[in-house]
ZANU-94338 format. One record per residue (C-alpha): residue number from 1; x, y, z. Coordinates in Angstrom, 1 decimal, always signed. Example, Ala and Ser with C-alpha at 12.3 -4.5 7.8 and 13.67 -1.06 7.14 Angstrom:
2
(1,(+12.3,-4.5,+7.8))
(2,(+13.7,-1.1,+7.1))
end
This chain:
422
(1,(-28.6,+18.9,-15.1))
(2,(-28.6,+15.2,-14.4))
(3,(-26.6,+13.7,-11.5))
(4,(-23.8,+12.2,-13.5))
(5,(-23.1,+15.4,-15.4))
(6,(-23.1,+17.3,-12.1))
(7,(-20.6,+15.0,-10.5))
(8,(-18.4,+15.0,-13.7))
(9,(-18.3,+18.8,-13.6))
(10,(-17.5,+18.9,-9.9))
(11,(-14.6,+16.4,-10.4))
(12,(-13.4,+18.3,-13.4))
(13,(-13.1,+21.5,-11.4))
(14,(-11.0,+19.6,-8.8))
(15,(-8.7,+18.3,-11.6))
(16,(-8.2,+21.8,-13.0))
(17,(-7.3,+23.1,-9.6))
(18,(-4.8,+20.3,-9.0))
(19,(-3.2,+20.9,-12.4))
(20,(-2.9,+24.6,-11.7))
(21,(-1.2,+23.8,-8.4))
(22,(+1.2,+21.3,-9.9))
(23,(+4.1,+23.6,-10.9))
(24,(+4.0,+25.6,-7.7))
(25,(+4.1,+22.5,-5.5))
(26,(+6.9,+21.0,-7.6))
(27,(+9.1,+24.0,-6.8))
(28,(+8.6,+24.1,-3.0))
(29,(+11.7,+24.1,-0.9))
(30,(+12.5,+21.2,+1.3))
(31,(+12.2,+23.3,+4.4))
(32,(+8.8,+24.5,+3.5))
(33,(+7.5,+21.0,+2.7))
(34,(+8.9,+19.8,+6.0))
(35,(+7.5,+22.6,+8.0))
(36,(+4.0,+22.0,+6.6))
(37,(+4.3,+18.2,+7.4))
(38,(+5.3,+18.9,+11.0))
(39,(+2.5,+21.4,+11.4))
(40,(+0.0,+19.0,+9.9))
(41,(+1.2,+16.2,+12.4))
(42,(+0.8,+18.7,+15.3))
(43,(-2.7,+19.8,+14.1))
(44,(-3.9,+16.2,+13.7))
(45,(-2.7,+15.4,+17.3))
(46,(-4.5,+18.5,+18.6))
(47,(-7.7,+17.4,+16.9))
(48,(-7.5,+13.7,+17.9))
(49,(-10.8,+13.8,+19.8))
(50,(-12.6,+15.3,+16.8))
(51,(-11.2,+12.7,+14.4))
(52,(-12.3,+9.9,+16.7))
(53,(-15.8,+11.4,+16.9))
(54,(-16.1,+11.3,+13.1))
(55,(-14.6,+7.9,+13.0))
(56,(-17.3,+6.6,+15.4))
(57,(-19.9,+7.9,+12.9))
(58,(-18.3,+5.8,+10.2))
(59,(-18.2,+2.7,+12.5))
(60,(-21.8,+3.2,+13.6))
(61,(-23.0,+3.5,+10.0))
(62,(-21.0,+0.4,+8.8))
(63,(-20.9,-2.0,+11.7))
(64,(-23.7,-4.2,+10.3))
(65,(-22.2,-4.2,+6.7))
(66,(-18.5,-4.9,+7.4))
(67,(-16.9,-8.0,+9.0))
(68,(-14.6,-7.6,+12.0))
(69,(-11.4,-7.4,+9.8))
(70,(-12.8,-4.5,+7.7))
(71,(-14.1,-2.8,+10.8))
(72,(-10.6,-3.0,+12.2))
(73,(-9.2,-1.4,+9.1))
(74,(-11.8,+1.4,+9.5))
(75,(-11.2,+2.0,+13.2))
(76,(-9.1,+4.9,+14.5))
(77,(-8.1,+5.2,+18.2))
(78,(-5.7,+7.3,+20.0))
(79,(-2.7,+5.0,+19.2))
(80,(-3.5,+4.8,+15.5))
(81,(-3.8,+8.6,+15.3))
(82,(-0.5,+8.9,+17.0))
(83,(+0.8,+6.5,+14.4))
(84,(-0.5,+8.8,+11.6))
(85,(+1.3,+11.8,+13.2))
(86,(+4.5,+9.8,+13.6))
(87,(+4.3,+8.9,+9.9))
(88,(+4.0,+12.5,+8.9))
(89,(+7.0,+13.4,+11.1))
(90,(+9.0,+10.5,+9.6))
(91,(+8.2,+11.7,+6.1))
(92,(+9.5,+15.2,+7.0))
(93,(+12.8,+13.6,+8.0))
(94,(+13.3,+11.8,+4.7))
(95,(+15.7,+13.2,+2.1))
(96,(+13.9,+15.3,-0.5))
(97,(+13.4,+13.1,-3.5))
(98,(+13.1,+16.0,-5.9))
(99,(+16.0,+17.6,-7.8))
(100,(+18.3,+14.6,-7.2))
(101,(+20.9,+14.0,-9.9))
(102,(+20.3,+10.4,-10.9))
(103,(+23.1,+10.3,-13.4))
(104,(+25.3,+12.6,-15.4))
(105,(+27.8,+12.2,-18.3))
(106,(+29.6,+14.1,-21.0))
(107,(+29.3,+13.3,-24.7))
(108,(+32.3,+13.5,-27.1))
(109,(+30.8,+16.6,-28.7))
(110,(+31.0,+18.4,-25.3))
(111,(+27.3,+18.1,-24.4))
(112,(+26.7,+17.7,-20.6))
(113,(+23.7,+15.6,-19.8))
(114,(+22.0,+15.1,-16.4))
(115,(+19.1,+12.9,-15.4))
(116,(+17.2,+14.7,-12.6))
(117,(+14.3,+13.6,-10.4))
(118,(+11.0,+15.5,-10.7))
(119,(+7.5,+15.0,-9.3))
(120,(+5.1,+12.6,-11.2))
(121,(+2.3,+15.3,-11.4))
(122,(-1.2,+15.1,-10.1))
(123,(-1.9,+11.9,-8.1))
(124,(-5.4,+10.5,-7.7))
(125,(-5.9,+8.0,-4.8))
(126,(-9.1,+5.9,-4.6))
(127,(-9.4,+3.9,-1.4))
(128,(-12.1,+2.3,+0.7))
(129,(-12.1,+1.6,+4.4))
(130,(-8.8,+2.9,+5.7))
(131,(-8.9,+6.6,+6.7))
(132,(-5.2,+6.7,+7.6))
(133,(-4.6,+6.5,+3.8))
(134,(-5.8,+10.2,+3.6))
(135,(-2.9,+11.4,+5.8))
(136,(-0.3,+9.0,+4.5))
(137,(-1.0,+9.9,+0.9))
(138,(-1.2,+13.7,+1.7))
(139,(+2.2,+13.5,+3.4))
(140,(+3.9,+11.5,+0.7))
(141,(+2.5,+13.6,-2.1))
(142,(+3.5,+16.8,-0.5))
(143,(+7.1,+15.6,+0.2))
(144,(+7.4,+14.5,-3.5))
(145,(+5.9,+17.7,-4.8))
(146,(+2.7,+16.2,-6.2))
(147,(-0.8,+17.6,-5.9))
(148,(-3.3,+15.0,-4.5))
(149,(-6.9,+14.2,-5.2))
(150,(-8.5,+11.8,-2.8))
(151,(-11.6,+9.8,-3.3))
(152,(-12.3,+7.8,-0.1))
(153,(-15.0,+5.1,+0.2))
(154,(-18.3,+5.6,+1.8))
(155,(-17.2,+3.5,+4.7))
(156,(-14.5,+6.1,+5.8))
(157,(-16.3,+9.2,+4.6))
(158,(-16.6,+11.1,+7.8))
(159,(-13.1,+10.2,+9.1))
(160,(-11.3,+10.9,+5.9))
(161,(-13.0,+14.2,+5.3))
(162,(-12.1,+15.4,+8.7))
(163,(-8.5,+14.4,+8.4))
(164,(-8.2,+16.2,+5.0))
(165,(-9.9,+19.3,+6.4))
(166,(-7.4,+19.4,+9.3))
(167,(-4.3,+18.9,+7.0))
(168,(-5.7,+21.6,+4.7))
(169,(-5.6,+24.1,+7.6))
(170,(-1.9,+23.6,+7.7))
(171,(-1.6,+24.0,+3.9))
(172,(-3.5,+27.3,+4.1))
(173,(-1.3,+28.5,+7.0))
(174,(+1.8,+28.1,+4.8))
(175,(-0.1,+29.6,+1.8))
(176,(+0.1,+26.6,-0.4))
(177,(-2.2,+26.6,-3.5))
(178,(-5.8,+25.6,-3.1))
(179,(-5.4,+22.6,-5.3))
(180,(-2.6,+21.0,-3.3))
(181,(-4.8,+18.6,-1.4))
(182,(-8.5,+18.0,-2.4))
(183,(-11.1,+15.5,-1.3))
(184,(-13.9,+14.6,-3.7))
(185,(-16.9,+15.4,-1.5))
(186,(-19.3,+12.7,-2.4))
(187,(-20.0,+9.0,-1.6))
(188,(-21.4,+8.4,-5.1))
(189,(-19.4,+5.9,-7.2))
(190,(-19.9,+8.0,-10.3))
(191,(-17.0,+10.1,-8.9))
(192,(-14.6,+7.2,-9.5))
(193,(-15.6,+7.0,-13.1))
(194,(-15.1,+10.7,-13.6))
(195,(-11.7,+10.8,-11.9))
(196,(-10.1,+7.8,-13.8))
(197,(-11.0,+9.4,-17.2))
(198,(-9.4,+12.7,-16.5))
(199,(-6.1,+12.0,-18.3))
(200,(-5.7,+15.6,-19.2))
(201,(-5.4,+16.6,-15.5))
(202,(-4.4,+13.5,-13.6))
(203,(-1.1,+11.7,-14.1))
(204,(-1.4,+8.6,-12.0))
(205,(-4.2,+6.7,-10.3))
(206,(-3.5,+4.6,-7.2))
(207,(-6.5,+2.4,-6.2))
(208,(-6.5,+0.8,-2.7))
(209,(-9.4,-1.5,-1.9))
(210,(-11.1,-4.8,-2.9))
(211,(-10.8,-6.7,-6.1))
(212,(-13.9,-5.2,-7.6))
(213,(-12.5,-1.6,-7.2))
(214,(-9.1,-2.5,-8.6))
(215,(-10.5,-4.4,-11.6))
(216,(-12.8,-1.5,-12.4))
(217,(-10.1,+1.1,-12.2))
(218,(-7.7,-1.1,-14.3))
(219,(-10.3,-1.8,-16.9))
(220,(-11.7,+1.7,-17.3))
(221,(-8.9,+4.1,-16.4))
(222,(-7.4,+6.4,-19.1))
(223,(-4.8,+7.3,-16.6))
(224,(-1.7,+5.2,-15.7))
(225,(-2.5,+2.9,-12.7))
(226,(-0.3,+1.7,-9.9))
(227,(-2.1,-1.6,-9.4))
(228,(-2.4,-3.8,-6.3))
(229,(-5.0,-6.4,-7.2))
(230,(-4.7,-8.9,-4.2))
(231,(-2.5,-9.7,-1.2))
(232,(-2.3,-13.5,-1.5))
(233,(+0.8,-13.8,+0.7))
(234,(+2.6,-17.0,+1.6))
(235,(+4.9,-18.2,+4.4))
(236,(+6.9,-21.3,+3.5))
(237,(+8.3,-23.4,+6.3))
(238,(+11.3,-25.3,+5.0))
(239,(+12.5,-28.5,+6.6))
(240,(+15.6,-26.7,+8.0))
(241,(+13.5,-24.0,+9.8))
(242,(+13.8,-23.4,+13.5))
(243,(+10.6,-24.7,+15.2))
(244,(+10.1,-21.8,+17.5))
(245,(+10.8,-19.2,+14.9))
(246,(+8.4,-20.9,+12.5))
(247,(+5.6,-20.8,+15.1))
(248,(+6.2,-17.2,+16.2))
(249,(+6.8,-15.6,+12.8))
(250,(+3.9,-17.5,+11.0))
(251,(+1.4,-16.7,+13.8))
(252,(+2.3,-13.0,+13.6))
(253,(+2.2,-13.1,+9.8))
(254,(-1.4,-14.3,+9.9))
(255,(-2.9,-13.0,+13.1))
(256,(-1.3,-9.7,+14.0))
(257,(-3.9,-8.0,+11.8))
(258,(-5.6,-10.5,+9.5))
(259,(-7.4,-7.9,+7.5))
(260,(-4.4,-6.2,+6.0))
(261,(-2.9,-7.0,+2.6))
(262,(+0.4,-8.2,+4.0))
(263,(-1.2,-10.9,+6.1))
(264,(-0.2,-14.4,+5.2))
(265,(-3.1,-16.3,+3.6))
(266,(-1.4,-19.6,+2.8))
(267,(+1.2,-21.5,+4.8))
(268,(+3.4,-23.9,+2.8))
(269,(+5.2,-26.6,+4.8))
(270,(+7.7,-29.3,+3.8))
(271,(+6.5,-32.8,+4.4))
(272,(+9.4,-33.5,+6.7))
(273,(+8.1,-31.0,+9.3))
(274,(+4.4,-31.5,+9.1))
(275,(+4.4,-33.7,+12.3))
(276,(+7.1,-31.7,+14.1))
(277,(+6.4,-28.0,+13.4))
(278,(+2.8,-27.8,+12.5))
(279,(+0.9,-29.1,+15.6))
(280,(+2.0,-26.3,+17.9))
(281,(+1.5,-23.7,+15.1))
(282,(-2.0,-25.0,+14.3))
(283,(-2.9,-25.0,+18.0))
(284,(-1.7,-21.4,+18.4))
(285,(-3.6,-20.3,+15.4))
(286,(-6.8,-22.0,+16.6))
(287,(-6.4,-20.5,+20.1))
(288,(-6.2,-17.1,+18.5))
(289,(-9.5,-17.6,+16.8))
(290,(-8.2,-18.6,+13.4))
(291,(-9.9,-21.2,+11.2))
(292,(-7.3,-23.5,+9.8))
(293,(-7.9,-25.3,+6.5))
(294,(-5.4,-27.9,+5.3))
(295,(-4.8,-30.6,+2.8))
(296,(-5.1,-34.3,+3.7))
(297,(-1.6,-34.5,+5.1))
(298,(-2.1,-31.5,+7.4))
(299,(-5.6,-32.6,+8.4))
(300,(-4.5,-36.2,+9.2))
(301,(-4.9,-36.8,+12.9))
(302,(-5.8,-33.1,+13.6))
(303,(-9.5,-32.5,+14.3))
(304,(-9.0,-28.7,+14.4))
(305,(-8.2,-28.6,+10.7))
(306,(-11.0,-28.3,+8.1))
(307,(-10.4,-29.8,+4.6))
(308,(-9.0,-27.3,+2.2))
(309,(-10.4,-26.9,-1.3))
(310,(-8.4,-25.9,-4.4))
(311,(-10.0,-22.4,-4.3))
(312,(-8.3,-21.9,-0.9))
(313,(-4.9,-21.6,-2.6))
(314,(-6.1,-18.6,-4.6))
(315,(-8.2,-16.8,-1.9))
(316,(-7.3,-13.6,-0.1))
(317,(-9.3,-14.1,+3.1))
(318,(-8.6,-10.8,+4.9))
(319,(-10.0,-12.6,+7.9))
(320,(-9.1,-15.1,+10.6))
(321,(-8.8,-18.0,+8.1))
(322,(-5.6,-19.6,+6.8))
(323,(-4.9,-22.5,+4.4))
(324,(-2.0,-24.9,+4.8))
(325,(-0.5,-27.0,+2.0))
(326,(+2.1,-29.7,+2.2))
(327,(+5.2,-29.4,+0.0))
(328,(+6.7,-32.7,-1.1))
(329,(+9.4,-31.6,-3.5))
(330,(+11.1,-28.9,-1.6))
(331,(+11.7,-25.2,-2.4))
(332,(+11.2,-25.7,-6.1))
(333,(+7.6,-26.8,-5.6))
(334,(+7.0,-24.1,-3.0))
(335,(+8.2,-21.4,-5.5))
(336,(+6.1,-22.9,-8.3))
(337,(+3.0,-22.8,-6.1))
(338,(+3.6,-19.2,-5.1))
(339,(+4.3,-18.0,-8.6))
(340,(+1.1,-19.8,-9.8))
(341,(-1.3,-18.9,-7.0))
(342,(+0.3,-15.7,-5.5))
(343,(-0.5,-12.1,-6.4))
(344,(+3.1,-10.8,-6.5))
(345,(+2.7,-9.0,-3.2))
(346,(+4.8,-10.5,-0.3))
(347,(+6.1,-14.0,+0.3))
(348,(+8.4,-15.3,+3.0))
(349,(+10.5,-18.4,+3.7))
(350,(+11.4,-19.7,+7.2))
(351,(+14.7,-21.5,+6.7))
(352,(+18.2,-22.1,+8.1))
(353,(+19.5,-23.3,+4.7))
(354,(+21.4,-20.5,+3.0))
(355,(+21.3,-22.1,-0.5))
(356,(+17.5,-22.8,-0.3))
(357,(+16.9,-19.3,+1.0))
(358,(+18.7,-17.7,-1.9))
(359,(+16.9,-19.8,-4.4))
(360,(+13.5,-18.7,-2.9))
(361,(+14.4,-15.0,-2.8))
(362,(+15.7,-15.1,-6.3))
(363,(+12.9,-17.1,-7.9))
(364,(+9.7,-16.0,-6.2))
(365,(+8.3,-13.3,-8.6))
(366,(+6.9,-10.9,-6.0))
(367,(+7.5,-7.3,-5.2))
(368,(+8.6,-8.2,-1.6))
(369,(+10.4,-11.5,-0.6))
(370,(+11.4,-12.2,+3.0))
(371,(+13.5,-14.6,+5.0))
(372,(+12.8,-15.6,+8.6))
(373,(+10.4,-12.7,+9.3))
(374,(+6.7,-11.8,+9.2))
(375,(+5.0,-10.8,+5.9))
(376,(+3.2,-8.1,+8.0))
(377,(+6.4,-6.1,+7.7))
(378,(+5.3,-5.4,+4.1))
(379,(+4.7,-1.7,+4.8))
(380,(+6.3,+1.5,+3.8))
(381,(+6.7,+2.7,+7.3))
(382,(+8.5,-0.5,+8.4))
(383,(+10.8,-0.1,+5.3))
(384,(+11.8,+3.4,+6.6))
(385,(+9.8,+5.2,+4.0))
(386,(+7.8,+7.1,+6.6))
(387,(+4.6,+5.8,+5.1))
(388,(+3.2,+4.4,+1.9))
(389,(+0.3,+5.1,-0.5))
(390,(+0.1,+1.4,-1.3))
(391,(+1.9,-1.8,-2.3))
(392,(+2.2,-2.0,-6.1))
(393,(+2.1,-5.6,-7.5))
(394,(+2.8,-4.4,-11.0))
(395,(+6.3,-4.0,-12.5))
(396,(+5.9,-0.7,-14.4))
(397,(+7.4,+2.3,-12.6))
(398,(+6.7,+1.3,-9.0))
(399,(+6.8,-2.1,-7.3))
(400,(+6.3,-2.9,-3.6))
(401,(+5.7,-0.1,-1.1))
(402,(+5.0,+3.2,-2.9))
(403,(+6.8,+5.9,-0.9))
(404,(+8.2,+9.3,-1.8))
(405,(+10.9,+7.9,-4.2))
(406,(+8.3,+6.0,-6.2))
(407,(+6.2,+9.2,-6.7))
(408,(+8.9,+10.8,-8.8))
(409,(+9.8,+10.7,-12.5))
(410,(+12.8,+12.3,-14.1))
(411,(+13.8,+14.6,-16.9))
(412,(+17.1,+15.2,-18.8))
(413,(+18.9,+18.4,-18.6))
(414,(+21.3,+18.9,-21.5))
(415,(+23.9,+21.8,-21.5))
(416,(+25.9,+22.8,-24.5))
(417,(+28.1,+25.6,-25.8))
(418,(+26.6,+26.2,-29.3))
(419,(+26.8,+22.6,-30.6))
(420,(+24.7,+21.8,-33.7))
(421,(+24.0,+18.3,-34.9))
(422,(+25.7,+17.4,-38.2))
end
């Protein structure tokens, strides 16, 4: 048997197990789901040292291949593992999204109709260098009654595999079906191709990674995709903005963690505040190790700034680099720029003008729009969702942070008393 055939058969077995588990998982009580989540959080905390040991294997194998931002995404320390555990606990505290009556009405013929939330089905998550995705996805899928198939990247293989193994100990303890949570046990990219063609067994694919992965999945998948292509996020500093807020918020939006998808990549700035607001911000960015690229107005008289090229406006750096562009025609120009060059992820305005702010929030065509706060809050946990599987930049079914509520569908329950259609 050739290698491709062998991998396809292995992934097929995983898909069949997941489908078989689907109905049982969808009918779990809220209490049982919550008990499992709390036990998994406790189990991960108890095995913190073991997870860090496996994570160090991943770091050692990849430290020459990945830049500092990607290594930061990969790294797990005690605090980050505590964050994973906290996320699972917070998911357990959320309302159960399954079985909710989303609407109900009665027809003139006496039929009673209810629209009720149900799980989506089998979820496939394909991700690269962030091992915390394994735990976040497992928690969210369990809470929403969906079996999960994980295909982590080679970068996080050891960490992700160990996290899944530890969570599965809790699932077995509570006698959940074997197909509830599965990890495709290979680094081979052929597994991705096999998973995204299993439309008979998988209901939704959620890819998390670089552009090449997302484009491949979008182009080749026979399964519906929650797409997140890029995180080209903007912070727009309006002429009414408070100087100190502009500096602090924008610095955080870029430099808190430059390698995450919610990091600001382009700063837009009204011409009126280029000389007043930007100098201190640019100095703070530079002192933090950030390379600043700007147009001729930003660069003028500032030796720190490197000349920006047109390609900078459409680049997701995921690194300590930021581009700054001057806006001459106010909020309309800023909105036009964002809608043209942005990726529909997250965009923010720093402003004390209520009318301008509302125009920005209403007209920027992104899943998340913000006012006077950092784009790095674009995160399911920060939204009170416990965690997220990803940020969807598409408009079909899910948009923005994908939490438990976004991992549901619905069905109609129709009750009658013998009515027949004339």
